[in-house]
Steps between C-alpha positions, in 0.01 A plus 500: 500500500697367801363561850728654755560370847461709811758776534736546785323811629155506644234660297232498762608838637586363840851589621749222462712372786802674347336836481608740780216630705507826685484492873210685653580854594462559872554809704683458832279512802620752756617342818327649812738721699756492219714812489409719200803721515862483599560498871563849638850624540627547860458879460140471388433249779632748749289777352187278521574417866539869578175582306317227684635623833396856427151387401472299826621799702243725320222252579605492871491874507160507334367238734608695799355826358177328431480378862562857608206620278281230654600612851434875413151416382421337836584132432138437409358291222554631147638438155878431517551588134476880556732470798754313282474753215544789738803322651650445152452867424679592822791261443542597135488870603786445743704311238483780237 
C-alpha cells in the first residue's frame, strides 16, 4: 500500500493563513458631551429660552417672597426651608 504525502490543507485544526478570521465585535464607546439627539430647531430653542426665563423669574419672585417671610418673622435665626416653601406657595398662588 502506497503512503500518501502531506495534503495541502492543515489537519491540525489550526486556522490556515488563507482562512478569513472574524474581527472582534466591539461596541462604540460614547464620547463625553456628545449630542444624543438632533439639535433643537429654532422654534424649540426659543421655547427653551422662554421657559428658562420664566423659571428664573419665578425663582426671583420666590427669593423675594422668602426674604419677606424672613422679615415678617423678625429676621431672627431659623430654618430657611419653611420660609422658602411658604414663599413658593405664595408665588404659585399668585400665578394660578
